[in-house]
PyMOL CGO cylinders between C-alpha atoms (Angstrom):
from pymol import cmd
from pymol.cgo import CYLINDER

trace = [
    CYLINDER, -0.63, -18.94, -58.77, -3.09, -21.74, -59.28, 0.3, 1, 1, 1, 1, 1, 1,
    CYLINDER, -3.09, -21.74, -59.28, -1.35, -25.01, -58.49, 0.3, 1, 1, 1, 1, 1, 1,
    CYLINDER, -1.35, -25.01, -58.49, -2.53, -28.61, -58.43, 0.3, 1, 1, 1, 1, 1, 1,
    CYLINDER, -2.53, -28.61, -58.43, -2.94, -28.29, -54.66, 0.3, 1, 1, 1, 1, 1, 1,
    CYLINDER, -2.94, -28.29, -54.66, -5.18, -25.23, -55.09, 0.3, 1, 1, 1, 1, 1, 1,
    CYLINDER, -5.18, -25.23, -55.09, -7.26, -27.07, -57.69, 0.3, 1, 1, 1, 1, 1, 1,
    CYLINDER, -7.26, -27.07, -57.69, -7.64, -30.07, -55.36, 0.3, 1, 1, 1, 1, 1, 1,
    CYLINDER, -7.64, -30.07, -55.36, -8.72, -27.73, -52.55, 0.3, 1, 1, 1, 1, 1, 1,
    CYLINDER, -8.72, -27.73, -52.55, -11.33, -26.12, -54.84, 0.3, 1, 1, 1, 1, 1, 1,
    CYLINDER, -11.33, -26.12, -54.84, -12.84, -29.50, -55.72, 0.3, 1, 1, 1, 1, 1, 1,
    CYLINDER, -12.84, -29.50, -55.72, -12.89, -30.46, -52.05, 0.3, 1, 1, 1, 1, 1, 1,
    CYLINDER, -12.89, -30.46, -52.05, -14.44, -27.20, -50.83, 0.3, 1, 1, 1, 1, 1, 1,
    CYLINDER, -14.44, -27.20, -50.83, -17.04, -26.91, -53.58, 0.3, 1, 1, 1, 1, 1, 1,
    CYLINDER, -17.04, -26.91, -53.58, -18.19, -30.51, -53.82, 0.3, 1, 1, 1, 1, 1, 1,
    CYLINDER, -18.19, -30.51, -53.82, -21.94, -29.82, -53.85, 0.3, 1, 1, 1, 1, 1, 1,
    CYLINDER, -21.94, -29.82, -53.85, -24.32, -27.72, -55.91, 0.3, 1, 1, 1, 1, 1, 1,
    CYLINDER, -24.32, -27.72, -55.91, -25.66, -24.59, -54.24, 0.3, 1, 1, 1, 1, 1, 1,
    CYLINDER, -25.66, -24.59, -54.24, -29.24, -24.70, -52.96, 0.3, 1, 1, 1, 1, 1, 1,
    CYLINDER, -29.24, -24.70, -52.96, -30.30, -22.60, -55.93, 0.3, 1, 1, 1, 1, 1, 1,
    CYLINDER, -30.30, -22.60, -55.93, -28.81, -20.82, -58.92, 0.3, 1, 1, 1, 1, 1, 1,
    CYLINDER, -28.81, -20.82, -58.92, -29.44, -17.56, -57.07, 0.3, 1, 1, 1, 1, 1, 1,
    CYLINDER, -29.44, -17.56, -57.07, -26.71, -18.53, -54.58, 0.3, 1, 1, 1, 1, 1, 1,
    CYLINDER, -26.71, -18.53, -54.58, -24.06, -18.34, -57.31, 0.3, 1, 1, 1, 1, 1, 1,
    CYLINDER, -24.06, -18.34, -57.31, -22.11, -15.10, -57.39, 0.3, 1, 1, 1, 1, 1, 1,
    CYLINDER, -22.11, -15.10, -57.39, -22.92, -14.28, -61.01, 0.3, 1, 1, 1, 1, 1, 1,
    CYLINDER, -22.92, -14.28, -61.01, -22.31, -10.57, -60.38, 0.3, 1, 1, 1, 1, 1, 1,
    CYLINDER, -22.31, -10.57, -60.38, -18.70, -11.37, -59.53, 0.3, 1, 1, 1, 1, 1, 1,
    CYLINDER, -18.70, -11.37, -59.53, -18.36, -13.40, -62.72, 0.3, 1, 1, 1, 1, 1, 1,
    CYLINDER, -18.36, -13.40, -62.72, -19.61, -10.52, -64.85, 0.3, 1, 1, 1, 1, 1, 1,
    CYLINDER, -19.61, -10.52, -64.85, -17.54, -7.98, -62.93, 0.3, 1, 1, 1, 1, 1, 1,
    CYLINDER, -17.54, -7.98, -62.93, -14.28, -9.90, -63.38, 0.3, 1, 1, 1, 1, 1, 1,
    CYLINDER, -14.28, -9.90, -63.38, -14.66, -11.69, -66.74, 0.3, 1, 1, 1, 1, 1, 1,
    CYLINDER, -14.66, -11.69, -66.74, -18.05, -10.94, -68.28, 0.3, 1, 1, 1, 1, 1, 1,
    CYLINDER, -18.05, -10.94, -68.28, -17.10, -8.46, -70.99, 0.3, 1, 1, 1, 1, 1, 1,
    CYLINDER, -17.10, -8.46, -70.99, -13.67, -9.97, -71.73, 0.3, 1, 1, 1, 1, 1, 1,
    CYLINDER, -13.67, -9.97, -71.73, -15.19, -13.41, -72.35, 0.3, 1, 1, 1, 1, 1, 1,
    CYLINDER, -15.19, -13.41, -72.35, -18.53, -12.33, -73.83, 0.3, 1, 1, 1, 1, 1, 1,
    CYLINDER, -18.53, -12.33, -73.83, -20.54, -14.20, -71.18, 0.3, 1, 1, 1, 1, 1, 1,
    CYLINDER, -20.54, -14.20, -71.18, -24.28, -14.40, -71.72, 0.3, 1, 1, 1, 1, 1, 1,
    CYLINDER, -24.28, -14.40, -71.72, -26.94, -15.87, -69.42, 0.3, 1, 1, 1, 1, 1, 1,
    CYLINDER, -26.94, -15.87, -69.42, -30.17, -17.21, -70.92, 0.3, 1, 1, 1, 1, 1, 1,
    CYLINDER, -30.17, -17.21, -70.92, -32.72, -16.91, -68.08, 0.3, 1, 1, 1, 1, 1, 1,
    CYLINDER, -32.72, -16.91, -68.08, -35.35, -19.09, -69.74, 0.3, 1, 1, 1, 1, 1, 1,
    CYLINDER, -35.35, -19.09, -69.74, -33.08, -22.12, -70.02, 0.3, 1, 1, 1, 1, 1, 1,
    CYLINDER, -33.08, -22.12, -70.02, -30.65, -21.23, -67.20, 0.3, 1, 1, 1, 1, 1, 1,
    CYLINDER, -30.65, -21.23, -67.20, -27.67, -21.67, -69.48, 0.3, 1, 1, 1, 1, 1, 1,
    CYLINDER, -27.67, -21.67, -69.48, -24.47, -19.68, -69.66, 0.3, 1, 1, 1, 1, 1, 1,
    CYLINDER, -24.47, -19.68, -69.66, -22.63, -19.13, -72.93, 0.3, 1, 1, 1, 1, 1, 1,
    CYLINDER, -22.63, -19.13, -72.93, -18.95, -18.23, -72.81, 0.3, 1, 1, 1, 1, 1, 1,
    CYLINDER, -18.95, -18.23, -72.81, -18.17, -16.49, -76.09, 0.3, 1, 1, 1, 1, 1, 1,
    CYLINDER, -18.17, -16.49, -76.09, -14.38, -16.77, -75.76, 0.3, 1, 1, 1, 1, 1, 1,
    CYLINDER, -14.38, -16.77, -75.76, -14.61, -20.58, -75.85, 0.3, 1, 1, 1, 1, 1, 1,
    CYLINDER, -14.61, -20.58, -75.85, -15.09, -22.12, -79.29, 0.3, 1, 1, 1, 1, 1, 1,
    CYLINDER, -15.09, -22.12, -79.29, -18.69, -23.07, -80.12, 0.3, 1, 1, 1, 1, 1, 1,
    CYLINDER, -18.69, -23.07, -80.12, -17.78, -26.72, -80.75, 0.3, 1, 1, 1, 1, 1, 1,
    CYLINDER, -17.78, -26.72, -80.75, -16.38, -27.10, -77.22, 0.3, 1, 1, 1, 1, 1, 1,
    CYLINDER, -16.38, -27.10, -77.22, -18.60, -28.73, -74.58, 0.3, 1, 1, 1, 1, 1, 1,
    CYLINDER, -18.60, -28.73, -74.58, -17.65, -25.82, -72.30, 0.3, 1, 1, 1, 1, 1, 1,
    CYLINDER, -17.65, -25.82, -72.30, -19.00, -23.12, -74.63, 0.3, 1, 1, 1, 1, 1, 1,
    CYLINDER, -19.00, -23.12, -74.63, -22.52, -23.46, -73.23, 0.3, 1, 1, 1, 1, 1, 1,
    CYLINDER, -22.52, -23.46, -73.23, -23.15, -24.90, -69.79, 0.3, 1, 1, 1, 1, 1, 1,
    CYLINDER, -23.15, -24.90, -69.79, -26.21, -25.25, -67.62, 0.3, 1, 1, 1, 1, 1, 1,
    CYLINDER, -26.21, -25.25, -67.62, -26.11, -23.13, -64.48, 0.3, 1, 1, 1, 1, 1, 1,
    CYLINDER, -26.11, -23.13, -64.48, -27.50, -26.16, -62.64, 0.3, 1, 1, 1, 1, 1, 1,
    CYLINDER, -27.50, -26.16, -62.64, -24.08, -27.79, -63.17, 0.3, 1, 1, 1, 1, 1, 1,
    CYLINDER, -24.08, -27.79, -63.17, -22.12, -24.88, -61.67, 0.3, 1, 1, 1, 1, 1, 1,
    CYLINDER, -22.12, -24.88, -61.67, -21.10, -25.46, -58.06, 0.3, 1, 1, 1, 1, 1, 1,
    CYLINDER, -21.10, -25.46, -58.06, -19.33, -22.14, -57.43, 0.3, 1, 1, 1, 1, 1, 1,
    CYLINDER, -19.33, -22.14, -57.43, -17.66, -19.09, -58.92, 0.3, 1, 1, 1, 1, 1, 1,
    CYLINDER, -17.66, -19.09, -58.92, -14.30, -18.43, -57.28, 0.3, 1, 1, 1, 1, 1, 1,
    CYLINDER, -14.30, -18.43, -57.28, -12.18, -15.30, -57.90, 0.3, 1, 1, 1, 1, 1, 1,
    CYLINDER, -12.18, -15.30, -57.90, -8.40, -15.29, -58.02, 0.3, 1, 1, 1, 1, 1, 1,
    CYLINDER, -8.40, -15.29, -58.02, -5.98, -12.45, -58.70, 0.3, 1, 1, 1, 1, 1, 1,
    CYLINDER, -5.98, -12.45, -58.70, -5.84, -12.93, -62.48, 0.3, 1, 1, 1, 1, 1, 1,
    CYLINDER, -5.84, -12.93, -62.48, -8.47, -15.63, -63.03, 0.3, 1, 1, 1, 1, 1, 1,
    CYLINDER, -8.47, -15.63, -63.03, -12.05, -16.48, -62.18, 0.3, 1, 1, 1, 1, 1, 1,
    CYLINDER, -12.05, -16.48, -62.18, -12.92, -20.15, -61.73, 0.3, 1, 1, 1, 1, 1, 1,
    CYLINDER, -12.92, -20.15, -61.73, -16.26, -21.66, -62.68, 0.3, 1, 1, 1, 1, 1, 1,
    CYLINDER, -16.26, -21.66, -62.68, -16.38, -24.84, -60.61, 0.3, 1, 1, 1, 1, 1, 1,
    CYLINDER, -16.38, -24.84, -60.61, -18.37, -27.89, -61.68, 0.3, 1, 1, 1, 1, 1, 1,
    CYLINDER, -18.37, -27.89, -61.68, -18.39, -31.50, -60.46, 0.3, 1, 1, 1, 1, 1, 1,
    CYLINDER, -18.39, -31.50, -60.46, -15.56, -32.82, -62.60, 0.3, 1, 1, 1, 1, 1, 1,
    CYLINDER, -15.56, -32.82, -62.60, -14.11, -29.73, -64.24, 0.3, 1, 1, 1, 1, 1, 1,
    CYLINDER, -14.11, -29.73, -64.24, -13.13, -26.14, -63.62, 0.3, 1, 1, 1, 1, 1, 1,
    CYLINDER, -13.13, -26.14, -63.62, -13.14, -23.39, -66.23, 0.3, 1, 1, 1, 1, 1, 1,
    CYLINDER, -13.14, -23.39, -66.23, -10.58, -20.67, -65.51, 0.3, 1, 1, 1, 1, 1, 1,
    CYLINDER, -10.58, -20.67, -65.51, -11.24, -17.34, -67.24, 0.3, 1, 1, 1, 1, 1, 1,
    CYLINDER, -11.24, -17.34, -67.24, -8.44, -14.75, -67.40, 0.3, 1, 1, 1, 1, 1, 1,
    CYLINDER, -8.44, -14.75, -67.40, -9.33, -11.18, -66.36, 0.3, 1, 1, 1, 1, 1, 1,
    CYLINDER, -9.33, -11.18, -66.36, -6.97, -9.40, -68.75, 0.3, 1, 1, 1, 1, 1, 1,
    CYLINDER, -6.97, -9.40, -68.75, -7.11, -11.49, -71.95, 0.3, 1, 1, 1, 1, 1, 1,
    CYLINDER, -7.11, -11.49, -71.95, -9.86, -13.57, -73.56, 0.3, 1, 1, 1, 1, 1, 1,
    CYLINDER, -9.86, -13.57, -73.56, -8.06, -16.81, -72.73, 0.3, 1, 1, 1, 1, 1, 1,
    CYLINDER, -8.06, -16.81, -72.73, -9.40, -19.71, -70.73, 0.3, 1, 1, 1, 1, 1, 1,
    CYLINDER, -9.40, -19.71, -70.73, -8.00, -22.85, -69.22, 0.3, 1, 1, 1, 1, 1, 1,
    CYLINDER, -8.00, -22.85, -69.22, -9.99, -25.94, -68.36, 0.3, 1, 1, 1, 1, 1, 1,
    CYLINDER, -9.99, -25.94, -68.36, -9.07, -28.48, -65.74, 0.3, 1, 1, 1, 1, 1, 1,
    CYLINDER, -9.07, -28.48, -65.74, -10.72, -31.89, -65.99, 0.3, 1, 1, 1, 1, 1, 1,
    CYLINDER, -10.72, -31.89, -65.99, -10.70, -33.92, -62.80, 0.3, 1, 1, 1, 1, 1, 1,
    CYLINDER, -10.70, -33.92, -62.80, -9.14, -37.35, -63.08, 0.3, 1, 1, 1, 1, 1, 1,
    CYLINDER, -9.14, -37.35, -63.08, -11.49, -40.11, -61.92, 0.3, 1, 1, 1, 1, 1, 1,
    CYLINDER, -11.49, -40.11, -61.92, -10.38, -41.79, -58.75, 0.3, 1, 1, 1, 1, 1, 1,
    CYLINDER, -10.38, -41.79, -58.75, -9.72, -45.50, -58.91, 0.3, 1, 1, 1, 1, 1, 1,
    CYLINDER, -9.72, -45.50, -58.91, -11.88, -47.81, -56.88, 0.3, 1, 1, 1, 1, 1, 1,
    CYLINDER, -11.88, -47.81, -56.88, -10.33, -50.35, -54.56, 0.3, 1, 1, 1, 1, 1, 1,
    CYLINDER, -10.33, -50.35, -54.56, -11.12, -53.08, -57.11, 0.3, 1, 1, 1, 1, 1, 1,
    CYLINDER, -11.12, -53.08, -57.11, -9.39, -51.14, -59.90, 0.3, 1, 1, 1, 1, 1, 1,
    CYLINDER, -9.39, -51.14, -59.90, -6.28, -50.72, -57.76, 0.3, 1, 1, 1, 1, 1, 1,
    CYLINDER, -6.28, -50.72, -57.76, -6.22, -54.42, -56.92, 0.3, 1, 1, 1, 1, 1, 1,
    CYLINDER, -6.22, -54.42, -56.92, -6.52, -55.33, -60.60, 0.3, 1, 1, 1, 1, 1, 1,
    CYLINDER, -6.52, -55.33, -60.60, -3.79, -52.83, -61.47, 0.3, 1, 1, 1, 1, 1, 1,
    CYLINDER, -3.79, -52.83, -61.47, -5.95, -50.79, -63.85, 0.3, 1, 1, 1, 1, 1, 1,
    CYLINDER, -5.95, -50.79, -63.85, -4.79, -47.28, -64.59, 0.3, 1, 1, 1, 1, 1, 1,
]
cmd.load_cgo(trace, "trace")
Protein backbone atom coordinates (compact mmCIF):
# COMPACT_ATOMS: atom_id res chain seq x y z
CA UNK A 1 0.00 0.00 0.00
CA UNK A 2 1.30 3.43 -0.88
CA UNK A 3 0.87 5.67 2.14
CA UNK A 4 1.80 9.29 2.80
CA UNK A 5 4.93 8.03 4.57
CA UNK A 6 5.94 6.02 1.50
CA UNK A 7 5.37 9.06 -0.72
CA UNK A 8 7.49 11.24 1.58
CA UNK A 9 10.25 8.62 1.49
CA UNK A 10 10.14 8.57 -2.33
CA UNK A 11 10.55 12.35 -2.53
CA UNK A 12 13.42 12.19 -0.04
CA UNK A 13 15.24 9.32 -1.75
CA UNK A 14 14.81 10.60 -5.31
CA UNK A 15 15.49 14.29 -4.78
CA UNK A 16 17.86 14.77 -7.73
CA UNK A 17 17.77 14.14 -11.46
CA UNK A 18 19.81 11.20 -12.71
CA UNK A 19 23.10 11.98 -14.45
CA UNK A 20 21.45 11.22 -17.78
CA UNK A 21 18.16 10.02 -19.18
CA UNK A 22 19.87 6.70 -19.88
CA UNK A 23 20.03 6.07 -16.12
CA UNK A 24 16.23 5.91 -15.91
CA UNK A 25 14.81 2.39 -15.91
CA UNK A 26 12.55 2.92 -18.91
CA UNK A 27 12.51 -0.82 -19.63
CA UNK A 28 10.86 -1.40 -16.26
CA UNK A 29 8.27 1.27 -17.05
CA UNK A 30 7.36 -0.38 -20.34
CA UNK A 31 7.41 -3.86 -18.80
CA UNK A 32 5.02 -2.93 -15.99
CA UNK A 33 2.76 -0.23 -17.47
CA UNK A 34 3.75 0.53 -21.06
CA UNK A 35 0.99 -1.24 -22.98
CA UNK A 36 -1.74 -0.66 -20.37
CA UNK A 37 -1.12 3.11 -20.39
CA UNK A 38 -0.12 3.52 -24.05
CA UNK A 39 3.24 5.06 -23.17
CA UNK A 40 5.26 6.49 -26.03
CA UNK A 41 8.78 7.96 -25.97
CA UNK A 42 9.76 10.55 -28.57
CA UNK A 43 13.57 10.21 -28.85
CA UNK A 44 14.07 13.45 -30.78
CA UNK A 45 12.48 15.62 -28.10
CA UNK A 46 13.04 13.30 -25.12
CA UNK A 47 9.39 13.47 -24.16
CA UNK A 48 7.12 10.77 -22.82
CA UNK A 49 3.42 10.67 -23.64
CA UNK A 50 1.11 8.74 -21.35
CA UNK A 51 -1.96 7.85 -23.41
CA UNK A 52 -4.14 6.91 -20.44
CA UNK A 53 -3.94 10.47 -19.09
CA UNK A 54 -6.21 13.00 -20.80
CA UNK A 55 -4.48 15.17 -23.43
CA UNK A 56 -5.44 18.41 -21.67
CA UNK A 57 -3.63 17.33 -18.48
CA UNK A 58 -0.13 18.72 -17.84
CA UNK A 59 0.90 15.14 -17.04
CA UNK A 60 -0.10 13.73 -20.44
CA UNK A 61 3.26 14.68 -21.98
CA UNK A 62 6.34 15.19 -19.83
CA UNK A 63 9.98 15.78 -20.58
CA UNK A 64 12.24 12.92 -19.57
CA UNK A 65 14.63 15.57 -18.24
CA UNK A 66 12.08 16.20 -15.47
CA UNK A 67 11.86 12.55 -14.41
CA UNK A 68 13.98 11.75 -11.36
CA UNK A 69 13.21 8.02 -11.09
CA UNK A 70 10.90 5.17 -12.03
CA UNK A 71 9.95 3.11 -8.97
CA UNK A 72 8.01 -0.18 -9.12
CA UNK A 73 5.48 -1.27 -6.53
CA UNK A 74 3.31 -4.38 -6.38
CA UNK A 75 0.35 -2.89 -8.27
CA UNK A 76 1.72 0.50 -9.35
CA UNK A 77 4.71 2.08 -11.03
CA UNK A 78 5.72 5.55 -9.88
CA UNK A 79 7.20 8.18 -12.17
CA UNK A 80 8.96 10.53 -9.76
CA UNK A 81 9.53 14.20 -10.54
CA UNK A 82 10.59 17.15 -8.37
CA UNK A 83 7.16 18.13 -7.08
CA UNK A 84 4.88 15.36 -8.27
CA UNK A 85 4.60 11.62 -8.68
CA UNK A 86 2.53 9.86 -11.33
CA UNK A 87 1.34 6.42 -10.22
CA UNK A 88 0.35 4.07 -13.04
CA UNK A 89 -1.66 0.94 -12.22
CA UNK A 90 -0.41 -2.36 -13.69
CA UNK A 91 -3.82 -3.99 -14.15
CA UNK A 92 -6.09 -1.13 -15.25
CA UNK A 93 -5.49 2.04 -17.27
CA UNK A 94 -5.91 4.23 -14.20
CA UNK A 95 -3.43 6.69 -12.80
CA UNK A 96 -3.08 8.72 -9.66
CA UNK A 97 -1.05 11.88 -9.31
CA UNK A 98 0.44 13.18 -6.10
CA UNK A 99 1.43 16.84 -6.02
CA UNK A 100 3.91 17.77 -3.32
CA UNK A 101 2.80 20.53 -0.99
CA UNK A 102 5.29 23.40 -0.85
CA UNK A 103 7.04 23.70 2.47
CA UNK A 104 6.60 26.94 4.35
CA UNK A 105 9.63 29.10 4.95
CA UNK A 106 10.47 30.30 8.43
CA UNK A 107 9.13 33.75 7.51
CA UNK A 108 5.82 32.27 6.31
CA UNK A 109 5.43 30.36 9.57
CA UNK A 110 6.15 33.48 11.61
CA UNK A 111 3.56 35.45 9.64
CA UNK A 112 1.06 32.62 10.03
CA UNK A 113 0.57 32.08 6.31
CA UNK A 114 -0.85 28.74 5.26
